[in-house]
DRENMI-417736 format. One line per 3 residues: for each residue z, y, x negated of N, C-alpha, C, CB. Coordinates in Angstrom, 1 decimal. Atoms other than C-alpha are relative to their C-alpha. Glycine has a CB too. Example, Ala and Ser with C-alpha at 12.3 -4.5 7.8 and 13.67 -1.06 7.14 Angstrom:
// residues 2
0.0:-1.2:-0.9:7.8:-4.5:-12.3:0.0:1.2:-0.9:1.2:0.0:1.0 ~ 0.0:-1.1:0.9:7.1:-1.1:-13.7:0.8:1.1:0.8:-1.4:0.5:-0.4
***
This chain:
// residues 191
1.0:0.9:0.6:-57.7:-39.9:201.9:0.2:-1.4:0.5:0.2:0.1:-1.5 ~ -0.3:1.4:-0.5:-56.1:-43.1:203.1:-0.7:-0.2:1.3:1.5:-0.3:0.2 ~ 0.6:0.1:-1.4:-57.4:-42.4:206.7:-1.5:-0.1:-0.2:0.4:1.2:0.9
1.4:0.0:0.1:-60.9:-41.8:205.4:-0.5:-1.4:-0.5:-0.5:1.0:-1.0 ~ 0.3:1.4:0.4:-61.0:-45.2:203.6:0.2:-0.9:1.1:0.8:-0.4:-1.2 ~ -0.3:1.0:-1.1:-59.5:-46.9:206.5:-1.1:0.1:1.0:1.3:0.3:0.7
1.0:-0.2:-1.0:-62.0:-45.4:208.9:-1.4:-0.6:-0.5:-0.2:1.5:0.3 ~ 1.2:0.5:0.6:-64.9:-46.4:206.6:0.1:-1.6:0.0:-0.3:0.5:-1.5 ~ -0.2:1.4:0.1:-63.5:-49.9:206.1:-0.1:-0.6:1.4:1.3:-0.3:-0.6
0.0:0.5:-1.3:-63.0:-50.4:209.8:-1.4:0.1:0.6:1.1:0.9:0.9 ~ 1.4:-0.1:-0.5:-66.5:-49.1:210.6:-0.8:-1.1:-0.6:-0.5:1.3:-0.3 ~ 0.8:1.1:0.6:-68.0:-51.5:208.1:0.3:-1.3:0.6:0.3:-0.1:-1.5
-0.4:1.3:-0.6:-66.0:-54.4:209.6:-0.6:-0.1:1.4:1.5:-0.2:0.0 ~ 0.4:0.0:-1.4:-67.0:-53.5:213.1:-1.6:0.1:0.1:0.6:1.1:0.8 ~ 1.4:-0.1:0.1:-70.6:-53.0:212.0:-0.5:1.4:0.6:-0.7:-1.1:0.8
0.4:-1.3:-0.6:-70.7:-49.3:213.2:-0.9:0.6:-1.1:1.3:0.9:0.3 ~ 0.9:-0.7:0.9:-73.3:-47.0:211.7:0.7:1.0:-0.8:-1.1:0.6:0.8 ~ -0.6:-1.0:0.9:-72.6:-44.6:208.9:0.3:1.3:0.7:-1.0:0.2:-1.2
-0.2:-1.3:-0.7:-73.0:-41.6:211.2:1.2:-0.1:1.0:-1.3:0.4:0.8 ~ -1.2:0.1:-0.8:-70.4:-43.0:213.6:1.3:0.0:-0.8:-0.1:-1.3:0.8 ~ -1.1:0.0:0.9:-68.1:-43.5:210.7:0.3:1.4:-0.4:-0.3:-0.9:-1.1
-0.2:-1.4:0.4:-68.6:-39.9:209.5:0.6:0.8:1.1:-1.3:0.6:-0.5 ~ -0.5:-0.7:-1.1:-68.0:-38.6:213.0:1.5:-0.3:0.2:-0.8:-0.3:1.2 ~ -1.4:0.4:-0.2:-64.7:-40.5:213.1:0.8:0.6:-1.1:0.1:-1.6:-0.1
-0.7:-0.6:1.1:-63.7:-39.2:209.7:0.2:1.5:0.3:-0.7:-0.2:-1.4 ~ -0.1:-1.4:-0.2:-64.4:-35.6:210.7:1.0:0.2:1.1:-1.3:0.6:0.4 ~ -1.0:-0.1:-1.1:-62.4:-36.1:213.9:1.4:-0.3:-0.6:-0.3:-1.1:1.2
-1.3:0.3:0.6:-59.5:-37.6:211.8:0.4:1.2:-0.8:0.0:-1.2:-0.9 ~ -0.3:-1.1:0.7:-59.7:-34.6:209.5:0.4:1.2:0.8:-1.1:0.3:-0.9 ~ -0.3:-1.1:-0.9:-59.6:-32.2:212.4:1.4:-0.2:0.5:-1.0:0.1:1.2
-1.3:0.3:-0.5:-56.5:-34.0:213.7:1.0:0.3:-1.2:0.1:-1.5:0.4 ~ -1.0:-0.2:1.1:-54.8:-33.9:210.3:0.1:1.6:-0.3:-0.6:-0.7:-1.4 ~ -0.2:-1.4:0.3:-55.6:-30.2:209.8:0.8:0.7:1.1:-1.4:0.7:0.0
-0.8:-0.6:-1.0:-54.2:-29.3:213.2:1.5:-0.4:-0.1:-0.5:-0.4:1.4 ~ -1.4:0.4:0.2:-51.0:-31.4:212.5:0.6:0.8:-1.1:0.1:-1.4:-0.3 ~ -0.5:-0.7:1.2:-50.7:-29.7:209.1:0.5:1.4:0.3:-1.0:0.0:-1.1
-0.4:-1.4:-0.4:-50.6:-26.2:210.6:0.9:0.0:1.2:-1.2:0.8:0.3 ~ -1.0:0.0:-1.0:-48.2:-27.3:213.3:-0.6:0.1:1.4:0.9:1.1:-0.2 ~ 0.6:-0.1:-1.3:-50.7:-27.3:216.2:-0.2:-1.5:0.5:-1.4:0.8:-0.1
0.3:1.3:-0.7:-51.4:-30.1:218.7:-1.4:-0.4:-0.3:0.4:0.1:1.5 ~ 1.3:0.4:0.1:-54.5:-32.1:218.0:-0.7:0.2:1.4:-0.1:-1.3:-0.5 ~ 0.8:-0.2:-1.2:-57.3:-31.4:220.5:0.0:-1.3:0.8:-1.4:0.5:-0.3
0.0:1.2:-0.8:-57.2:-33.9:223.4:-1.5:-0.3:0.3:0.9:0.1:1.3 ~ 1.4:0.4:-0.4:-60.4:-35.8:224.3:-0.2:0.5:1.4:-0.2:-1.5:-0.1 ~ 0.3:-0.4:-1.3:-62.1:-34.4:227.2:-0.9:-0.9:0.7:-0.7:1.4:0.0
0.8:0.9:-0.8:-64.1:-36.1:229.9:-1.5:0.1:-0.5:0.0:0.3:1.5 ~ 1.4:-0.2:0.6:-67.3:-34.6:228.2:-0.2:-0.9:-1.2:-0.2:1.4:-0.4 ~ 0.1:0.9:1.2:-66.5:-36.6:225.0:-0.3:-1.4:0.5:1.3:0.1:-0.9
0.2:1.3:-0.5:-66.4:-39.8:227.1:-1.4:-0.1:0.5:1.0:-0.2:1.1 ~ 1.4:0.1:-0.5:-69.7:-38.9:228.8:-0.9:0.0:-1.1:-0.2:1.2:1.0 ~ 0.9:-0.1:1.1:-71.3:-38.1:225.5:-0.1:-1.2:-0.9:0.3:1.1:-0.8
0.0:1.2:0.9:-70.4:-41.4:223.8:-1.2:-0.9:0.3:1.3:-0.7:0.3 ~ 1.2:0.9:-0.2:-73.1:-43.5:225.5:-1.3:0.8:-0.4:-0.2:-0.3:1.5 ~ 1.2:-0.7:0.5:-75.7:-40.7:224.8:-0.1:0.0:-1.5:0.1:1.4:0.5
0.0:0.0:1.4:-74.6:-40.6:221.2:-0.5:-1.4:-0.5:1.4:0.3:-0.5 ~ 0.4:1.3:0.3:-75.0:-44.4:221.0:-1.4:-0.3:0.2:0.8:-1.0:0.7 ~ 1.3:0.2:-0.3:-78.3:-44.3:222.6:-0.9:0.8:-1.0:-0.3:0.6:1.4
0.7:-0.7:1.0:-79.5:-41.6:220.2:0.0:-0.7:-1.3:0.7:1.4:-0.2 ~ -0.1:0.7:1.3:-78.2:-43.6:217.2:-0.9:-1.2:0.1:1.4:-0.4:-0.2 ~ 0.8:1.2:-0.1:-80.0:-46.7:218.5:-1.5:0.4:-0.1:0.3:-0.7:1.4
1.4:-0.5:0.1:-83.2:-44.7:219.0:-0.4:0.4:-1.4:-0.2:1.2:0.9 ~ 0.3:-0.4:1.4:-82.9:-43.2:215.5:-0.1:-1.2:-0.9:1.2:0.9:-0.5 ~ 0.1:1.3:0.8:-82.3:-46.7:214.0:-1.4:-0.6:0.3:1.2:-0.9:0.4
1.3:0.7:-0.3:-85.4:-48.0:215.8:-1.1:0.8:-0.6:-0.2:-0.1:1.6 ~ 1.0:-0.9:0.7:-87.5:-45.0:214.5:0.0:-0.3:-1.5:0.3:1.4:0.3 ~ -0.1:0.2:1.4:-86.3:-45.7:211.0:-0.6:-1.4:-0.3:1.6:0.0:-0.5
0.6:1.4:0.2:-87.2:-49.5:211.3:-1.5:0.2:0.2:0.5:-1.0:1.1 ~ 1.4:-0.2:-0.2:-90.7:-48.4:212.6:-0.6:0.7:-1.3:-0.3:0.8:1.3 ~ 0.5:-0.7:1.2:-91.1:-46.0:209.6:0.0:-1.0:-1.2:0.9:1.2:-0.3
-0.1:1.0:1.1:-90.0:-48.7:207.2:-1.2:-1.1:0.1:1.4:-0.7:-0.1 ~ 1.1:0.9:-0.3:-92.5:-51.1:208.8:-1.4:0.6:-0.4:0.1:-0.5:1.5 ~ 1.3:-0.7:0.3:-95.3:-48.6:208.6:-0.2:0.1:-1.6:-0.1:1.4:0.7
0.1:-0.1:1.4:-94.5:-48.0:204.9:-0.3:-1.3:-0.6:1.3:0.6:-0.6 ~ 0.2:1.3:0.5:-94.4:-51.7:204.2:-1.4:-0.4:0.2:1.0:-1.0:0.6 ~ 1.4:0.4:-0.3:-97.8:-52.2:205.9:-0.9:0.8:-1.0:-0.4:0.4:1.5
0.8:-0.9:0.9:-99.2:-49.2:203.8:0.0:-0.5:-1.4:0.4:1.5:0.1 ~ -0.1:0.5:1.2:-97.8:-50.6:200.7:-0.8:-1.4:-0.2:1.4:-0.3:-0.3 ~ 0.7:1.3:0.1:-99.2:-54.1:201.4:-1.6:0.3:-0.1:0.3:-0.9:1.3
1.4:-0.3:0.0:-102.7:-52.6:202.2:-0.4:0.5:-1.4:-0.4:1.0:1.0 ~ 0.3:-0.6:1.3:-102.6:-50.6:198.9:0.0:-1.1:-1.0:1.0:1.1:-0.4 ~ 0.0:1.1:1.0:-101.6:-53.7:196.9:-1.2:-0.8:0.2:1.4:-0.8:0.2
1.2:0.8:-0.2:-104.4:-55.7:198.5:-1.3:0.7:-0.5:-0.2:-0.4:1.5 ~ 1.1:-0.8:0.5:-106.9:-52.9:197.7:-0.1:-0.1:-1.5:0.0:1.4:0.5 ~ 0.0:0.0:1.5:-105.8:-52.8:194.1:-0.3:-1.4:-0.5:1.5:0.4:-0.5
0.4:1.3:0.5:-106.1:-56.6:193.8:-1.5:-0.2:0.1:0.8:-1.1:0.8 ~ 1.4:0.1:-0.2:-109.6:-56.5:195.2:-0.8:0.8:-1.1:-0.4:0.5:1.4 ~ 0.7:-0.8:1.0:-110.6:-53.7:192.8:0.2:-0.7:-1.3:0.7:1.5:-0.1
-0.2:0.7:1.2:-109.1:-55.7:189.9:-1.0:-1.1:-0.2:1.4:-0.4:-0.1 ~ 0.9:1.2:0.1:-111.2:-58.7:190.8:-1.5:0.5:-0.2:0.1:-0.8:1.4 ~ 1.3:-0.6:0.1:-114.4:-56.5:191.1:-0.2:0.5:-1.4:-0.2:1.1:1.0
0.2:-0.6:1.4:-113.7:-54.9:187.7:0.0:-1.0:-1.1:1.2:1.0:-0.2 ~ 0.0:1.0:1.0:-113.4:-58.2:185.9:-1.0:-1.1:0.3:1.5:-0.6:-0.1 ~ 1.0:1.1:-0.3:-116.7:-60.1:186.4:0.0:-1.1:-1.1:-1.3:0.7:0.0
0.0:0.9:1.1:-116.2:-61.8:183.0:0.9:-1.3:0.3:0.5:0.7:-1.3 ~ -0.9:1.1:-0.3:-113.5:-64.0:184.5:-0.6:-1.2:0.7:1.2:0.5:0.8 ~ 0.6:1.0:-0.7:-115.8:-65.9:186.7:-1.5:-0.2:-0.4:0.1:0.2:1.5
1.4:0.1:0.5:-119.0:-65.7:184.7:-0.3:-1.3:-0.5:-0.3:1.1:-1.1 ~ 0.4:1.2:0.7:-120.9:-68.7:183.7:-0.4:0.4:-1.5:-1.2:-0.6:0.7 ~ 0.5:-0.4:1.3:-121.9:-68.8:180.0:-1.3:0.7:0.0:0.0:-1.2:-0.9
1.4:-0.6:-0.1:-125.5:-67.9:180.9:0.1:1.4:0.5:-0.9:-0.8:0.9 ~ -0.3:-1.3:-0.4:-124.3:-64.9:182.9:0.6:0.9:-1.0:0.8:-0.1:1.2 ~ -0.7:-0.8:1.0:-122.0:-63.7:180.2:-1.0:0.4:-1.1:1.2:-0.7:-0.6
0.9:-0.2:1.1:-124.7:-64.1:177.5:-1.1:1.0:0.4:-0.6:-1.3:-0.5 ~ 1.0:-0.9:-0.5:-127.3:-62.3:179.6:0.5:1.4:0.1:-0.6:-0.5:1.4 ~ -0.7:-1.3:-0.1:-124.9:-59.5:180.4:0.2:0.7:-1.4:1.4:-0.1:0.7
-0.2:-0.5:1.4:-124.0:-59.1:176.7:-1.4:0.5:-0.6:0.7:-1.0:-0.8 ~ 1.4:-0.3:0.5:-127.8:-59.1:175.9:-0.5:1.3:0.6:-0.9:-1.1:0.2 ~ 0.4:-1.2:-0.7:-128.5:-56.5:178.5:0.7:1.3:-0.5:0.3:-0.1:1.5
-0.8:-1.2:0.6:-125.7:-54.2:177.2:-0.6:0.3:-1.4:1.5:-0.4:-0.2 ~ 0.5:-0.3:1.3:-127.1:-54.6:173.7:-1.4:0.7:0.1:-0.2:-1.3:-0.8 ~ 1.3:-0.7:-0.2:-130.6:-53.6:174.8:0.2:1.4:0.4:-0.8:-0.8:1.1
-0.2:-1.4:-0.5:-129.3:-50.6:176.7:0.6:0.9:-1.0:0.8:0.0:1.1 ~ -0.5:-0.8:1.1:-127.5:-49.5:173.6:-1.1:0.4:-1.0:1.1:-0.7:-0.7 ~ 1.0:-0.2:1.0:-130.7:-49.6:171.6:-1.2:0.8:0.6:-0.6:-1.4:-0.4
1.1:-0.7:-0.6:-133.4:-48.3:174.0:0.2:0.1:1.5:-1.4:-0.7:-0.4 ~ -0.1:-0.2:-1.5:-134.0:-47.2:177.6:-0.9:-1.1:0.8:-0.6:1.4:0.4 ~ 0.7:1.0:-0.8:-135.0:-49.7:180.3:0.2:0.4:1.5:0.6:-1.4:-0.2
-0.1:-0.1:-1.4:-135.7:-49.7:184.0:0.7:-1.3:0.4:-1.4:0.2:0.8 ~ -0.6:1.3:-0.4:-133.8:-52.3:186.0:-0.9:-1.1:0.0:0.6:0.2:1.5 ~ 1.0:1.1:0.1:-136.9:-54.3:186.5:-0.5:-0.3:-1.4:-1.1:0.3:0.9
0.4:0.3:1.4:-137.9:-53.9:182.9:1.0:-0.8:-0.8:-0.3:1.3:-0.7 ~ -1.0:0.7:0.7:-134.6:-55.1:181.7:0.1:-1.5:0.5:1.4:0.7:0.2 ~ 0.0:1.4:-0.5:-134.7:-58.2:184.0:-1.1:-0.8:-0.7:-0.2:0.1:1.6
1.2:0.7:0.6:-138.2:-59.0:182.7:0.3:-0.3:-1.5:-1.3:0.8:0.1 ~ -0.3:0.2:1.4:-137.0:-58.6:179.1:1.0:-1.2:-0.2:0.6:1.3:-0.7 ~ -0.9:1.1:0.1:-134.1:-61.0:179.7:-0.7:-1.3:0.4:1.2:0.2:0.9
0.8:1.2:-0.4:-136.4:-63.5:181.4:-0.9:-0.4:-1.2:-0.9:0.3:1.2 ~ 0.8:0.3:1.2:-138.7:-63.2:178.3:0.8:-0.7:-1.0:-0.6:1.3:-0.6 ~ -0.9:0.7:0.9:-135.7:-64.3:176.3:0.5:-1.4:0.5:1.3:0.8:-0.3
-0.2:1.3:-0.6:-135.6:-67.4:178.6:1.3:0.0:0.8:-0.1:-1.0:-1.0 ~ -1.1:0.1:-1.0:-132.6:-66.4:180.7:-0.6:-0.2:1.3:0.9:1.3:-0.1 ~ 0.5:0.3:-1.3:-132.9:-67.6:184.2:-0.1:1.3:0.8:0.9:-1.1:0.8
0.1:-1.2:-0.8:-133.9:-65.0:186.8:1.3:0.3:0.6:-1.1:-0.2:1.2 ~ -1.3:-0.2:-0.5:-130.5:-65.5:188.4:1.0:0.7:-1.0:0.6:-1.2:0.6 ~ -0.8:-0.6:1.0:-128.7:-64.8:185.2:-0.4:1.4:-0.4:0.0:-0.9:-1.3
0.5:-1.3:0.4:-130.9:-61.9:184.3:0.3:1.1:1.1:-1.5:0.0:-0.2 ~ -0.3:-1.0:-1.0:-130.4:-60.2:187.7:1.5:0.2:0.1:-0.5:-0.6:1.4 ~ -1.5:-0.2:0.0:-126.6:-60.9:187.5:0.3:1.0:-1.2:0.6:-1.4:-0.2
-0.4:-0.8:1.1:-126.5:-59.3:184.1:-0.4:1.5:0.3:-0.8:-0.5:-1.3 ~ 0.5:-1.4:-0.3:-128.5:-56.2:185.2:1.0:0.6:1.0:-1.5:0.1:0.5 ~ -0.9:-0.5:-1.0:-126.2:-55.8:188.2:1.4:0.2:-0.4:0.0:-0.9:1.2
-1.4:-0.1:0.5:-123.0:-56.1:186.1:0.2:0.8:-1.3:0.5:-1.5:-0.2 ~ -0.2:-0.9:1.1:-123.6:-53.6:183.4:0.1:1.4:0.6:-1.2:-0.1:-1.0 ~ -0.2:-1.4:-0.5:-122.6:-50.0:183.7:-1.2:0.8:-0.6:1.3:0.7:-0.5
1.2:-0.7:0.4:-125.9:-48.0:183.7:-0.3:0.9:1.0:-1.1:-1.0:-0.3 ~ 0.5:-1.0:-0.9:-127.3:-44.9:185.2:-1.5:-0.1:-0.1:0.5:1.4:-0.2 ~ 1.5:0.3:0.1:-131.0:-45.8:186.0:-0.7:1.4:-0.1:-0.5:-0.8:1.2
0.6:-1.3:0.2:-131.8:-42.1:186.3:0.0:0.5:-1.4:0.6:1.1:0.9 ~ -0.1:-0.3:1.4:-130.5:-41.5:182.8:-0.9:-0.8:-0.8:1.5:-0.2:-0.4 ~ 0.9:0.8:0.7:-132.5:-44.4:181.6:-1.4:0.5:0.1:0.0:-1.4:0.4
1.3:-0.5:-0.2:-135.6:-42.9:183.1:-0.3:1.3:-0.8:-0.3:0.3:1.5 ~ 0.1:-1.2:0.9:-135.0:-39.6:181.3:-0.2:-0.4:-1.4:1.4:0.9:0.2 ~ 0.2:0.5:1.4:-134.5:-41.4:178.0:-1.3:-0.6:-0.3:1.1:-1.1:-0.4
1.3:0.6:0.2:-137.6:-43.4:178.4:-1.1:1.1:0.0:-0.3:-1.0:1.2 ~ 1.0:-1.1:0.0:-139.6:-40.2:179.3:0.0:0.7:-1.3:0.3:0.9:1.2 ~ -0.2:-0.7:1.3:-138.2:-38.4:176.3:-0.6:-0.8:-1.1:1.5:0.2:-0.4
0.6:0.9:1.0:-139.2:-41.4:174.1:-1.5:0.1:0.0:0.6:-1.5:0.2 ~ 1.5:-0.1:-0.1:-142.8:-41.3:175.4:-0.5:1.3:-0.5:-0.5:-0.3:1.4 ~ 0.5:-1.3:0.4:-143.1:-37.6:174.8:0.2:0.3:-1.5:0.7:1.0:0.8
-0.1:-0.2:1.5:-141.9:-37.9:171.2:-1.2:-0.5:-0.8:1.2:-0.8:-0.4 ~ 1.1:0.5:0.8:-144.9:-39.9:170.1:-1.4:0.2:0.7:0.2:-1.4:-0.2 ~ 1.3:-0.2:-0.6:-147.7:-39.0:172.6:0.1:1.0:1.1:-0.5:-1.4:0.6
0.0:-1.1:-1.0:-148.7:-36.4:175.1:-0.4:-0.7:1.4:-1.0:1.2:-0.4 ~ 0.2:0.5:-1.3:-148.6:-37.0:178.8:-0.1:1.2:1.0:1.1:-0.9:0.4 ~ -0.2:-0.9:-1.1:-149.3:-34.9:182.0:1.2:-0.4:0.7:-1.3:0.0:0.9
-1.2:0.3:-0.7:-146.3:-34.7:184.2:-0.3:-1.2:0.9:0.5:1.2:0.9 ~ 0.3:1.1:-0.8:-148.1:-37.1:186.7:-0.3:-1.2:-0.8:-1.1:0.3:0.9 ~ 0.2:1.2:0.9:-149.2:-39.4:183.9:1.3:-0.6:-0.5:-0.8:0.5:-1.3
-1.3:0.5:0.4:-145.6:-39.6:182.7:0.7:-0.7:1.1:0.8:1.1:-0.5 ~ -0.6:0.6:-1.2:-144.4:-40.4:186.2:-0.6:-1.4:0.2:-0.2:0.9:1.3 ~ 0.7:1.2:-0.2:-147.0:-43.1:186.5:0.4:-1.0:-1.0:-1.6:0.2:-0.1
-0.4:0.9:1.1:-146.0:-44.6:183.1:1.4:-0.5:0.3:-0.1:0.8:-1.3 ~ -1.4:0.4:-0.4:-142.3:-44.7:184.2:-0.1:-1.0:1.1:0.9:1.2:0.3 ~ 0.0:1.0:-1.1:-143.2:-46.4:187.4:-0.6:-1.3:-0.4:-0.8:0.6:1.1
0.6:1.2:0.5:-145.4:-48.9:185.5:1.1:-0.8:-0.7:-1.2:0.3:-0.9 ~ -1.1:0.7:0.8:-142.2:-49.7:183.4:0.9:-0.6:1.0:0.7:1.0:-0.9 ~ -0.9:0.6:-1.0:-140.4:-50.6:186.7:1.0:1.0:0.5:0.7:-1.2:-0.7
-0.9:-1.0:-0.7:-138.6:-47.4:187.5:-0.5:0.3:1.4:0.1:1.3:-0.8 ~ 0.4:-0.3:-1.4:-138.5:-46.5:191.2:-0.7:1.3:-0.1:1.2:0.0:0.9 ~ 0.7:-1.3:0.0:-140.7:-43.5:192.2:1.0:1.2:-0.2:-0.7:0.1:1.4
-1.0:-1.1:0.2:-137.5:-41.4:192.5:0.6:0.1:-1.4:1.2:-0.3:1.0 ~ -0.5:0.0:1.4:-136.2:-42.4:189.1:-1.1:0.5:-0.9:0.4:-1.5:-0.4 ~ 1.1:-0.4:0.9:-139.6:-41.9:187.5:-0.2:1.6:0.2:-1.3:-0.7:0.3
0.1:-1.4:-0.2:-139.8:-38.4:189.1:1.1:0.8:-0.6:0.0:0.3:1.5 ~ -1.2:-0.7:0.6:-136.3:-37.5:188.0:-0.2:0.0:-1.6:1.3:-0.8:0.4 ~ 0.1:0.2:1.5:-136.9:-38.8:184.4:-1.1:0.9:-0.6:-0.3:-1.4:-0.3
1.1:-0.8:0.5:-140.3:-37.0:184.0:0.4:1.5:0.1:-1.3:-0.3:0.8 ~ -0.4:-1.3:-0.1:-138.9:-33.8:185.4:1.0:0.5:-1.0:0.5:0.2:1.3 ~ -1.1:-0.4:0.9:-135.9:-33.7:183.2:-0.6:0.0:-1.4:1.2:-1.0:0.0
0.5:0.1:1.4:-137.9:-34.7:180.0:-1.1:1.0:-0.2:-0.4:-1.4:-0.3 ~ 1.2:-0.8:0.2:-141.0:-32.5:180.6:0.3:1.4:-0.4:-0.8:-0.1:1.4
***
């Protein structure tokens, strides 16, 4: 045991790699085992001397590959961290909102909880409340809303109190400011 600790300590002092240290310990153990059973330890051969530079080259190459892997992992971790930071910034619009933007966004959310709107219809409603066009557009762009779902809700609402042909309902939804695709979707789902 004393030889193993000495070999590790010497390897550490000399800056040898762990694998070189382990190879040395195994060689020491082989010598001890041979001595213990009364055999002569194996003598080094010329092949061992020839293999030493190859082993050192292999260790150096392995160390270089490990450094490259670590660098790649560090780059990947950094890219992931940056992506998470960007996503966090995008998910928190309230941090940089002006009071007008915040109030318009809250008003837009309130309207959408009460009734269905098209994007354009909601902007016009916010402008009617005297929000600036910029704040109204900001608000509409920063609320979570599915405009196709809004078109369906609006179409269902119309059909609850009056009759429409399919095309008449599509036309009405477009008049409200839904895109032709949204109006078609809403009318087809509600009809």
